[in-house]
Each structure stands twice: as C-alpha cells, then as structure tokens.
PDB file of N, H, CA, C and O in Angstrom:
ATOM      1  N   UNK A   1      66.821 288.509  95.609  1.00  0.00           N
ATOM      2  CA  UNK A   1      67.665 287.471  96.140  1.00  0.00           C
ATOM      3  C   UNK A   1      66.859 286.116  96.096  1.00  0.00           C
ATOM      4  O   UNK A   1      65.706 286.075  96.525  1.00  0.00           O
ATOM      5  N   UNK A   2      67.400 285.159  95.642  1.00  0.00           N
ATOM      6  H   UNK A   2      68.337 285.192  95.294  1.00  0.00           H
ATOM      7  CA  UNK A   2      66.602 283.762  95.773  1.00  0.00           C
ATOM      8  C   UNK A   2      66.984 283.104  97.030  1.00  0.00           C
ATOM      9  O   UNK A   2      68.100 283.223  97.535  1.00  0.00           O
ATOM     10  N   UNK A   3      65.998 282.389  97.534  1.00  0.00           N
ATOM     11  H   UNK A   3      65.091 282.292  97.124  1.00  0.00           H
ATOM     12  CA  UNK A   3      66.209 281.667  98.845  1.00  0.00           C
ATOM     13  C   UNK A   3      67.401 280.677  98.620  1.00  0.00           C
ATOM     14  O   UNK A   3      68.114 280.427  99.592  1.00  0.00           O
ATOM     15  N   UNK A   4      67.652 280.140  97.502  1.00  0.00           N
ATOM     16  H   UNK A   4      67.073 280.343  96.712  1.00  0.00           H
ATOM     17  CA  UNK A   4      68.796 279.174  97.449  1.00  0.00           C
ATOM     18  C   UNK A   4      70.146 279.840  97.461  1.00  0.00           C
ATOM     19  O   UNK A   4      71.117 279.175  97.823  1.00  0.00           O
ATOM     20  N   UNK A   5      70.297 281.145  97.080  1.00  0.00           N
ATOM     21  H   UNK A   5      69.508 281.685  96.786  1.00  0.00           H
ATOM     22  CA  UNK A   5      71.438 281.948  97.122  1.00  0.00           C
ATOM     23  C   UNK A   5      71.707 282.242  98.705  1.00  0.00           C
ATOM     24  O   UNK A   5      72.814 282.101  99.226  1.00  0.00           O
ATOM     25  N   UNK A   6      70.637 282.634  99.333  1.00  0.00           N
ATOM     26  H   UNK A   6      69.738 282.749  98.909  1.00  0.00           H
ATOM     27  CA  UNK A   6      70.857 282.865 100.859  1.00  0.00           C
ATOM     28  C   UNK A   6      71.296 281.439 101.536  1.00  0.00           C
ATOM     29  O   UNK A   6      72.226 281.423 102.342  1.00  0.00           O
ATOM     30  N   UNK A   7      70.682 280.391 101.225  1.00  0.00           N
ATOM     31  H   UNK A   7      69.926 280.404 100.570  1.00  0.00           H
ATOM     32  CA  UNK A   7      70.976 279.170 101.813  1.00  0.00           C
ATOM     33  C   UNK A   7      72.438 278.721 101.471  1.00  0.00           C
ATOM     34  O   UNK A   7      73.113 278.107 102.297  1.00  0.00           O
ATOM     35  N   UNK A   8      72.886 279.033 100.277  1.00  0.00           N
ATOM     36  H   UNK A   8      72.337 279.532  99.605  1.00  0.00           H
ATOM     37  CA  UNK A   8      74.227 278.690  99.838  1.00  0.00           C
ATOM     38  C   UNK A   8      75.321 279.448 100.706  1.00  0.00           C
ATOM     39  O   UNK A   8      76.381 278.917 101.038  1.00  0.00           O
ATOM     40  N   UNK A   9      74.972 280.682 101.022  1.00  0.00           N
ATOM     41  H   UNK A   9      74.111 281.113 100.752  1.00  0.00           H
ATOM     42  CA  UNK A   9      75.903 281.521 101.867  1.00  0.00           C
ATOM     43  C   UNK A   9      75.904 280.932 103.294  1.00  0.00           C
ATOM     44  O   UNK A   9      76.937 280.851 103.958  1.00  0.00           O
ATOM     45  N   UNK A  10      74.703 280.529 103.729  1.00  0.00           N
ATOM     46  H   UNK A  10      73.863 280.596 103.189  1.00  0.00           H
ATOM     47  CA  UNK A  10      74.689 279.879 105.131  1.00  0.00           C
ATOM     48  C   UNK A  10      75.462 278.577 105.168  1.00  0.00           C
ATOM     49  O   UNK A  10      76.159 278.265 106.134  1.00  0.00           O
ATOM     50  N   UNK A  11      75.312 277.791 104.034  1.00  0.00           N
ATOM     51  H   UNK A  11      74.746 278.045 103.249  1.00  0.00           H
ATOM     52  CA  UNK A  11      76.124 276.553 103.929  1.00  0.00           C
ATOM     53  C   UNK A  11      77.582 276.822 103.886  1.00  0.00           C
ATOM     54  O   UNK A  11      78.391 276.146 104.521  1.00  0.00           O
ATOM     55  N   UNK A  12      77.911 277.845 103.110  1.00  0.00           N
ATOM     56  H   UNK A  12      77.254 278.394 102.594  1.00  0.00           H
ATOM     57  CA  UNK A  12      79.372 278.272 103.098  1.00  0.00           C
ATOM     58  C   UNK A  12      79.944 278.555 104.506  1.00  0.00           C
ATOM     59  O   UNK A  12      80.952 277.977 104.913  1.00  0.00           O
ATOM     60  N   UNK A  13      79.271 279.454 105.225  1.00  0.00           N
ATOM     61  H   UNK A  13      78.452 279.923 104.895  1.00  0.00           H
ATOM     62  CA  UNK A  13      79.536 279.750 106.504  1.00  0.00           C
ATOM     63  C   UNK A  13      79.624 278.618 107.508  1.00  0.00           C
ATOM     64  O   UNK A  13      80.507 278.619 108.365  1.00  0.00           O
ATOM     65  N   UNK A  14      78.803 277.739 107.424  1.00  0.00           N
ATOM     66  H   UNK A  14      78.085 277.738 106.727  1.00  0.00           H
ATOM     67  CA  UNK A  14      78.961 276.401 108.253  1.00  0.00           C
ATOM     68  C   UNK A  14      80.159 275.720 107.800  1.00  0.00           C
ATOM     69  O   UNK A  14      81.005 275.411 108.639  1.00  0.00           O
ATOM     70  N   UNK A  15      80.327 275.458 106.614  1.00  0.00           N
ATOM     71  H   UNK A  15      79.639 275.710 105.933  1.00  0.00           H
ATOM     72  CA  UNK A  15      81.445 274.680 106.093  1.00  0.00           C
ATOM     73  C   UNK A  15      82.750 275.278 106.487  1.00  0.00           C
ATOM     74  O   UNK A  15      83.715 274.553 106.727  1.00  0.00           O
ATOM     75  N   UNK A  16      82.821 276.708 106.570  1.00  0.00           N
ATOM     76  H   UNK A  16      82.037 277.297 106.375  1.00  0.00           H
ATOM     77  CA  UNK A  16      84.033 277.359 107.080  1.00  0.00           C
ATOM     78  C   UNK A  16      84.095 277.464 108.633  1.00  0.00           C
ATOM     79  O   UNK A  16      84.999 278.045 109.234  1.00  0.00           O
ATOM     80  N   UNK A  17      83.083 276.866 109.193  1.00  0.00           N
ATOM     81  H   UNK A  17      82.349 276.395 108.705  1.00  0.00           H
ATOM     82  CA  UNK A  17      83.061 276.866 110.683  1.00  0.00           C
ATOM     83  C   UNK A  17      82.955 278.202 111.260  1.00  0.00           C
ATOM     84  O   UNK A  17      83.272 278.429 112.427  1.00  0.00           O
ATOM     85  N   UNK A  18      82.518 279.078 110.466  1.00  0.00           N
ATOM     86  H   UNK A  18      82.261 278.893 109.517  1.00  0.00           H
ATOM     87  CA  UNK A  18      82.193 280.468 110.985  1.00  0.00           C
ATOM     88  C   UNK A  18      80.880 280.449 111.773  1.00  0.00           C
ATOM     89  O   UNK A  18      80.734 281.066 112.828  1.00  0.00           O
ATOM     90  N   UNK A  19      79.940 279.704 111.196  1.00  0.00           N
ATOM     91  H   UNK A  19      80.058 279.203 110.339  1.00  0.00           H
ATOM     92  CA  UNK A  19      78.621 279.564 111.771  1.00  0.00           C
ATOM     93  C   UNK A  19      78.550 278.215 112.411  1.00  0.00           C
ATOM     94  O   UNK A  19      78.688 277.188 111.746  1.00  0.00           O
ATOM     95  N   UNK A  20      78.321 278.214 113.776  1.00  0.00           N
ATOM     96  H   UNK A  20      78.209 279.048 114.316  1.00  0.00           H
ATOM     97  CA  UNK A  20      78.399 276.970 114.470  1.00  0.00           C
ATOM     98  C   UNK A  20      77.154 276.909 115.304  1.00  0.00           C
ATOM     99  O   UNK A  20      76.731 275.784 115.574  1.00  0.00           O
ATOM    100  N   UNK A  21      76.546 277.892 115.723  1.00  0.00           N
ATOM    101  H   UNK A  21      76.890 278.806 115.504  1.00  0.00           H
ATOM    102  CA  UNK A  21      75.363 277.826 116.607  1.00  0.00           C
ATOM    103  C   UNK A  21      74.090 277.384 115.885  1.00  0.00           C
ATOM    104  O   UNK A  21      73.642 278.020 114.930  1.00  0.00           O
ATOM    105  N   UNK A  22      73.542 276.317 116.351  1.00  0.00           N
ATOM    106  H   UNK A  22      73.905 275.801 117.126  1.00  0.00           H
ATOM    107  CA  UNK A  22      72.232 275.867 115.724  1.00  0.00           C
ATOM    108  C   UNK A  22      71.138 276.964 115.882  1.00  0.00           C
ATOM    109  O   UNK A  22      70.312 277.065 114.975  1.00  0.00           O
ATOM    110  N   UNK A  23      71.072 277.691 116.823  1.00  0.00           N
ATOM    111  H   UNK A  23      71.743 277.609 117.560  1.00  0.00           H
ATOM    112  CA  UNK A  23      70.146 278.719 117.015  1.00  0.00           C
ATOM    113  C   UNK A  23      70.346 279.892 116.026  1.00  0.00           C
ATOM    114  O   UNK A  23      69.401 280.521 115.551  1.00  0.00           O
ATOM    115  N   UNK A  24      71.597 280.130 115.761  1.00  0.00           N
ATOM    116  H   UNK A  24      72.365 279.619 116.147  1.00  0.00           H
ATOM    117  CA  UNK A  24      71.899 281.275 114.713  1.00  0.00           C
ATOM    118  C   UNK A  24      71.488 280.732 113.254  1.00  0.00           C
ATOM    119  O   UNK A  24      70.829 281.427 112.480  1.00  0.00           O
ATOM    120  N   UNK A  25      71.910 279.494 112.955  1.00  0.00           N
ATOM    121  H   UNK A  25      72.446 278.929 113.584  1.00  0.00           H
ATOM    122  CA  UNK A  25      71.548 278.960 111.695  1.00  0.00           C
ATOM    123  C   UNK A  25      70.080 278.853 111.469  1.00  0.00           C
ATOM    124  O   UNK A  25      69.612 279.071 110.351  1.00  0.00           O
ATOM    125  N   UNK A  26      69.276 278.499 112.565  1.00  0.00           N
ATOM    126  H   UNK A  26      69.656 278.321 113.473  1.00  0.00           H
ATOM    127  CA  UNK A  26      67.745 278.638 112.307  1.00  0.00           C
ATOM    128  C   UNK A  26      67.372 280.065 112.117  1.00  0.00           C
ATOM    129  O   UNK A  26      66.542 280.349 111.254  1.00  0.00           O
ATOM    130  N   UNK A  27      67.952 281.038 112.898  1.00  0.00           N
ATOM    131  H   UNK A  27      68.626 280.806 113.599  1.00  0.00           H
ATOM    132  CA  UNK A  27      67.438 282.391 112.735  1.00  0.00           C
ATOM    133  C   UNK A  27      67.863 282.904 111.348  1.00  0.00           C
ATOM    134  O   UNK A  27      67.086 283.651 110.754  1.00  0.00           O
ATOM    135  N   UNK A  28      68.938 282.590 110.832  1.00  0.00           N
ATOM    136  H   UNK A  28      69.570 281.982 111.315  1.00  0.00           H
ATOM    137  CA  UNK A  28      69.409 283.183 109.498  1.00  0.00           C
ATOM    138  C   UNK A  28      68.321 282.447 108.445  1.00  0.00           C
ATOM    139  O   UNK A  28      67.873 283.073 107.485  1.00  0.00           O
ATOM    140  N   UNK A  29      67.998 281.257 108.683  1.00  0.00           N
ATOM    141  H   UNK A  29      68.362 280.749 109.463  1.00  0.00           H
ATOM    142  CA  UNK A  29      67.032 280.648 107.745  1.00  0.00           C
ATOM    143  C   UNK A  29      65.672 281.128 107.792  1.00  0.00           C
ATOM    144  O   UNK A  29      64.964 281.078 106.787  1.00  0.00           O
ATOM    145  N   UNK A  30      65.252 281.599 108.913  1.00  0.00           N
ATOM    146  H   UNK A  30      65.827 281.639 109.730  1.00  0.00           H
ATOM    147  CA  UNK A  30      63.891 282.117 109.112  1.00  0.00           C
ATOM    148  C   UNK A  30      63.820 283.605 108.786  1.00  0.00           C
ATOM    149  O   UNK A  30      62.783 284.085 108.328  1.00  0.00           O
ATOM    150  N   UNK A  31      64.928 284.357 109.020  1.00  0.00           N
ATOM    151  H   UNK A  31      65.770 283.967 109.393  1.00  0.00           H
ATOM    152  CA  UNK A  31      64.822 285.823 108.734  1.00  0.00           C
ATOM    153  C   UNK A  31      65.931 286.208 107.770  1.00  0.00           C
ATOM    154  O   UNK A  31      67.053 286.488 108.192  1.00  0.00           O
ATOM    155  N   UNK A  32      65.622 286.225 106.461  1.00  0.00           N
ATOM    156  H   UNK A  32      64.710 285.997 106.118  1.00  0.00           H
ATOM    157  CA  UNK A  32      66.765 286.609 105.538  1.00  0.00           C
ATOM    158  C   UNK A  32      67.125 288.055 105.618  1.00  0.00           C
ATOM    159  O   UNK A  32      66.414 288.818 106.271  1.00  0.00           O
ATOM    160  N   UNK A  33      68.102 288.438 105.044  1.00  0.00           N
ATOM    161  H   UNK A  33      68.680 287.818 104.513  1.00  0.00           H
ATOM    162  CA  UNK A  33      68.683 289.833 105.138  1.00  0.00           C
ATOM    163  C   UNK A  33      67.813 290.723 104.320  1.00  0.00           C
ATOM    164  O   UNK A  33      67.442 291.823 104.728  1.00  0.00           O
ATOM    165  N   UNK A  34      67.487 290.223 103.141  1.00  0.00           N
ATOM    166  H   UNK A  34      67.788 289.329 102.810  1.00  0.00           H
ATOM    167  CA  UNK A  34      66.920 291.005 102.163  1.00  0.00           C
ATOM    168  C   UNK A  34      65.759 292.123 102.474  1.00  0.00           C
ATOM    169  O   UNK A  34      65.791 293.229 101.934  1.00  0.00           O
ATOM    170  N   UNK A  35      64.856 291.780 103.280  1.00  0.00           N
ATOM    171  H   UNK A  35      64.830 290.881 103.719  1.00  0.00           H
ATOM    172  CA  UNK A  35      63.748 292.735 103.712  1.00  0.00           C
ATOM    173  C   UNK A  35      64.334 293.958 104.487  1.00  0.00           C
ATOM    174  O   UNK A  35      63.648 294.970 104.630  1.00  0.00           O
ATOM    175  N   UNK A  36      65.554 293.870 104.967  1.00  0.00           N
ATOM    176  H   UNK A  36      66.111 293.048 104.850  1.00  0.00           H
ATOM    177  CA  UNK A  36      66.097 294.921 105.747  1.00  0.00           C
ATOM    178  C   UNK A  36      66.917 295.893 104.829  1.00  0.00           C
ATOM    179  O   UNK A  36      67.505 296.862 105.311  1.00  0.00           O
ATOM    180  N   UNK A  37      66.936 295.613 103.536  1.00  0.00           N
ATOM    181  H   UNK A  37      66.458 294.826 103.144  1.00  0.00           H
ATOM    182  CA  UNK A  37      67.911 296.279 102.599  1.00  0.00           C
ATOM    183  C   UNK A  37      67.062 297.234 101.728  1.00  0.00           C
ATOM    184  O   UNK A  37      65.934 296.904 101.363  1.00  0.00           O
ATOM    185  N   UNK A  38      67.642 298.470 101.385  1.00  0.00           N
ATOM    186  H   UNK A  38      68.559 298.738 101.681  1.00  0.00           H
ATOM    187  CA  UNK A  38      66.981 299.158 100.300  1.00  0.00           C
ATOM    188  C   UNK A  38      66.941 298.473  98.933  1.00  0.00           C
ATOM    189  O   UNK A  38      67.740 297.591  98.620  1.00  0.00           O
ATOM    190  N   UNK A  39      65.966 298.926  98.135  1.00  0.00           N
ATOM    191  H   UNK A  39      65.317 299.643  98.389  1.00  0.00           H
ATOM    192  CA  UNK A  39      65.902 298.363  96.786  1.00  0.00           C
ATOM    193  C   UNK A  39      67.102 298.181  95.989  1.00  0.00           C
ATOM    194  O   UNK A  39      67.231 297.148  95.332  1.00  0.00           O
ATOM    195  N   UNK A  40      68.057 299.151  95.983  1.00  0.00           N
ATOM    196  H   UNK A  40      67.953 299.990  96.517  1.00  0.00           H
ATOM    197  CA  UNK A  40      69.153 299.215  95.208  1.00  0.00           C
ATOM    198  C   UNK A  40      70.270 298.257  95.701  1.00  0.00           C
ATOM    199  O   UNK A  40      71.270 298.077  95.006  1.00  0.00           O
ATOM    200  N   UNK A  41      70.116 297.691  96.802  1.00  0.00           N
ATOM    201  H   UNK A  41      69.303 297.837  97.366  1.00  0.00           H
ATOM    202  CA  UNK A  41      71.171 296.552  97.247  1.00  0.00           C
ATOM    203  C   UNK A  41      70.457 295.214  97.613  1.00  0.00           C
ATOM    204  O   UNK A  41      71.118 294.301  98.106  1.00  0.00           O
ATOM    205  N   UNK A  42      69.296 295.099  97.412  1.00  0.00           N
ATOM    206  H   UNK A  42      68.758 295.841  97.012  1.00  0.00           H
ATOM    207  CA  UNK A  42      68.622 293.883  97.721  1.00  0.00           C
ATOM    208  C   UNK A  42      69.176 292.730  96.832  1.00  0.00           C
ATOM    209  O   UNK A  42      69.313 291.638  97.384  1.00  0.00           O
ATOM    210  N   UNK A  43      69.485 292.840  95.617  1.00  0.00           N
ATOM    211  H   UNK A  43      69.375 293.727  95.169  1.00  0.00           H
ATOM    212  CA  UNK A  43      70.008 291.817  94.905  1.00  0.00           C
ATOM    213  C   UNK A  43      71.503 291.338  95.435  1.00  0.00           C
ATOM    214  O   UNK A  43      72.062 290.365  94.930  1.00  0.00           O
ATOM    215  N   UNK A  44      71.991 291.981  96.318  1.00  0.00           N
ATOM    216  H   UNK A  44      71.537 292.771  96.729  1.00  0.00           H
ATOM    217  CA  UNK A  44      73.381 291.747  96.930  1.00  0.00           C
ATOM    218  C   UNK A  44      73.131 291.228  98.333  1.00  0.00           C
ATOM    219  O   UNK A  44      74.121 291.266  99.063  1.00  0.00           O
ATOM    220  N   UNK A  45      72.040 290.764  98.848  1.00  0.00           N
ATOM    221  H   UNK A  45      71.236 290.733  98.255  1.00  0.00           H
ATOM    222  CA  UNK A  45      71.689 290.357 100.136  1.00  0.00           C
ATOM    223  C   UNK A  45      72.383 289.177 100.472  1.00  0.00           C
ATOM    224  O   UNK A  45      72.529 289.019 101.684  1.00  0.00           O
ATOM    225  N   UNK A  46      72.889 288.235  99.683  1.00  0.00           N
ATOM    226  H   UNK A  46      72.770 288.363  98.698  1.00  0.00           H
ATOM    227  CA  UNK A  46      73.631 287.041 100.013  1.00  0.00           C
ATOM    228  C   UNK A  46      75.027 287.277  99.938  1.00  0.00           C
ATOM    229  O   UNK A  46      75.756 286.313 100.174  1.00  0.00           O
ATOM    230  N   UNK A  47      75.595 288.474  99.627  1.00  0.00           N
ATOM    231  H   UNK A  47      75.003 289.257  99.435  1.00  0.00           H
ATOM    232  CA  UNK A  47      76.951 288.734  99.608  1.00  0.00           C
ATOM    233  C   UNK A  47      77.465 288.879 101.084  1.00  0.00           C
ATOM    234  O   UNK A  47      76.834 289.470 101.960  1.00  0.00           O
ATOM    235  N   UNK A  48      78.664 288.282 101.257  1.00  0.00           N
ATOM    236  H   UNK A  48      79.177 287.802 100.545  1.00  0.00           H
ATOM    237  CA  UNK A  48      79.080 288.313 102.750  1.00  0.00           C
ATOM    238  C   UNK A  48      79.963 289.422 102.919  1.00  0.00           C
ATOM    239  O   UNK A  48      81.182 289.299 103.042  1.00  0.00           O
ATOM    240  N   UNK A  49      79.308 290.569 102.925  1.00  0.00           N
ATOM    241  H   UNK A  49      78.318 290.669 102.825  1.00  0.00           H
ATOM    242  CA  UNK A  49      79.989 291.870 103.170  1.00  0.00           C
ATOM    243  C   UNK A  49      78.951 292.913 103.558  1.00  0.00           C
ATOM    244  O   UNK A  49      77.798 292.810 103.139  1.00  0.00           O
ATOM    245  N   UNK A  50      79.348 293.959 104.383  1.00  0.00           N
ATOM    246  H   UNK A  50      80.284 294.042 104.723  1.00  0.00           H
ATOM    247  CA  UNK A  50      78.361 294.950 104.731  1.00  0.00           C
ATOM    248  C   UNK A  50      77.905 295.678 103.578  1.00  0.00           C
ATOM    249  O   UNK A  50      78.649 295.974 102.643  1.00  0.00           O
ATOM    250  N   UNK A  51      76.638 295.978 103.644  1.00  0.00           N
ATOM    251  H   UNK A  51      76.034 295.738 104.404  1.00  0.00           H
ATOM    252  CA  UNK A  51      75.917 296.670 102.516  1.00  0.00           C
ATOM    253  C   UNK A  51      75.339 298.118 102.932  1.00  0.00           C
ATOM    254  O   UNK A  51      74.775 298.305 104.010  1.00  0.00           O
ATOM    255  N   UNK A  52      75.520 299.028 102.054  1.00  0.00           N
ATOM    256  H   UNK A  52      75.979 298.877 101.178  1.00  0.00           H
ATOM    257  CA  UNK A  52      75.068 300.412 102.425  1.00  0.00           C
ATOM    258  C   UNK A  52      73.389 300.424 102.597  1.00  0.00           C
ATOM    259  O   UNK A  52      72.666 299.868 101.770  1.00  0.00           O
ATOM    260  N   UNK A  53      72.904 301.079 103.691  1.00  0.00           N
ATOM    261  H   UNK A  53      73.491 301.531 104.363  1.00  0.00           H
ATOM    262  CA  UNK A  53      71.537 301.165 103.880  1.00  0.00           C
ATOM    263  C   UNK A  53      70.978 302.673 103.884  1.00  0.00           C
ATOM    264  O   UNK A  53      69.786 302.941 104.041  1.00  0.00           O
ATOM    265  N   UNK A  54      71.965 303.590 103.697  1.00  0.00           N
ATOM    266  H   UNK A  54      72.932 303.372 103.570  1.00  0.00           H
ATOM    267  CA  UNK A  54      71.748 305.020 103.692  1.00  0.00           C
ATOM    268  C   UNK A  54      72.199 305.765 104.944  1.00  0.00           C
ATOM    269  O   UNK A  54      72.431 305.151 105.985  1.00  0.00           O
ATOM    270  N   UNK A  55      72.320 307.053 104.846  1.00  0.00           N
ATOM    271  H   UNK A  55      72.131 307.552 104.000  1.00  0.00           H
ATOM    272  CA  UNK A  55      72.636 307.901 105.828  1.00  0.00           C
ATOM    273  C   UNK A  55      74.018 307.453 106.408  1.00  0.00           C
ATOM    274  O   UNK A  55      74.219 307.596 107.614  1.00  0.00           O
ATOM    275  N   UNK A  56      74.984 306.915 105.593  1.00  0.00           N
ATOM    276  H   UNK A  56      74.821 306.799 104.613  1.00  0.00           H
ATOM    277  CA  UNK A  56      76.327 306.532 106.042  1.00  0.00           C
ATOM    278  C   UNK A  56      76.349 305.360 106.856  1.00  0.00           C
ATOM    279  O   UNK A  56      77.343 305.111 107.537  1.00  0.00           O
ATOM    280  N   UNK A  57      75.226 304.528 106.848  1.00  0.00           N
ATOM    281  H   UNK A  57      74.418 304.730 106.294  1.00  0.00           H
ATOM    282  CA  UNK A  57      75.089 303.335 107.760  1.00  0.00           C
ATOM    283  C   UNK A  57      75.087 301.993 106.775  1.00  0.00           C
ATOM    284  O   UNK A  57      74.749 301.994 105.591  1.00  0.00           O
ATOM    285  N   UNK A  58      75.503 300.959 107.474  1.00  0.00           N
ATOM    286  H   UNK A  58      75.778 300.958 108.435  1.00  0.00           H
ATOM    287  CA  UNK A  58      75.465 299.675 106.670  1.00  0.00           C
ATOM    288  C   UNK A  58      74.731 298.638 107.390  1.00  0.00           C
ATOM    289  O   UNK A  58      74.513 298.759 108.596  1.00  0.00           O
ATOM    290  N   UNK A  59      74.295 297.513 106.646  1.00  0.00           N
ATOM    291  H   UNK A  59      74.472 297.414 105.666  1.00  0.00           H
ATOM    292  CA  UNK A  59      73.789 296.400 107.212  1.00  0.00           C
ATOM    293  C   UNK A  59      75.044 295.417 107.315  1.00  0.00           C
ATOM    294  O   UNK A  59      75.723 295.121 106.332  1.00  0.00           O
ATOM    295  N   UNK A  60      75.286 294.935 108.629  1.00  0.00           N
ATOM    296  H   UNK A  60      74.735 295.176 109.427  1.00  0.00           H
ATOM    297  CA  UNK A  60      76.541 294.143 108.712  1.00  0.00           C
ATOM    298  C   UNK A  60      76.512 292.981 107.859  1.00  0.00           C
ATOM    299  O   UNK A  60      75.459 292.511 107.427  1.00  0.00           O
ATOM    300  N   UNK A  61      77.768 292.464 107.587  1.00  0.00           N
ATOM    301  H   UNK A  61      78.624 292.846 107.938  1.00  0.00           H
ATOM    302  CA  UNK A  61      78.012 291.215 106.823  1.00  0.00           C
ATOM    303  C   UNK A  61      77.352 290.151 107.605  1.00  0.00           C
ATOM    304  O   UNK A  61      77.405 290.201 108.834  1.00  0.00           O
ATOM    305  N   UNK A  62      76.721 289.171 106.985  1.00  0.00           N
ATOM    306  H   UNK A  62      76.678 289.130 105.987  1.00  0.00           H
ATOM    307  CA  UNK A  62      76.121 287.971 107.714  1.00  0.00           C
ATOM    308  C   UNK A  62      77.029 287.252 108.766  1.00  0.00           C
ATOM    309  O   UNK A  62      76.488 286.754 109.753  1.00  0.00           O
ATOM    310  N   UNK A  63      78.282 287.180 108.614  1.00  0.00           N
ATOM    311  H   UNK A  63      78.722 287.584 107.812  1.00  0.00           H
ATOM    312  CA  UNK A  63      79.143 286.546 109.467  1.00  0.00           C
ATOM    313  C   UNK A  63      79.520 287.491 110.743  1.00  0.00           C
ATOM    314  O   UNK A  63      80.090 287.028 111.731  1.00  0.00           O
ATOM    315  N   UNK A  64      79.207 288.634 110.642  1.00  0.00           N
ATOM    316  H   UNK A  64      78.744 289.010 109.839  1.00  0.00           H
ATOM    317  CA  UNK A  64      79.429 289.548 111.771  1.00  0.00           C
ATOM    318  C   UNK A  64      78.665 289.374 113.027  1.00  0.00           C
ATOM    319  O   UNK A  64      78.851 290.139 113.974  1.00  0.00           O
TER     320      UNK A  64
END
C-alpha cells in the first residue's frame, strides 16, 4: 500500500466527519494498518472494511 492511498482514506474519513479527533488522526498517520496484515491482504490495507488476518479473525475497518 502506498502512503498516499492511506492518506486518501484518512482524508475521506475526515471529509465524511467520521474521523474528528485530532489524536486519532495523528495516530492513523503514524501507524498505518499494513504492518498488521498478512501478506495476502496488505495491498488492501487502505480499504475501509474489515480484512481477514487468519484463524477466523479480522483486522477492523479503519473507521471502527
């Protein structure tokens, strides 16, 4: 995932007023989702939906 793709998602969530906390915005910018995802879903890290991480578990959608 490219950093600009992650930033575009953050900007979209801000524009939709889903993301309003400056502290959460800073956190999302400092800690991207990708490092916590298995290789087979890393390219979908900026998708705003839960992603499978194995063993029937998911990484939550960014807006959750």
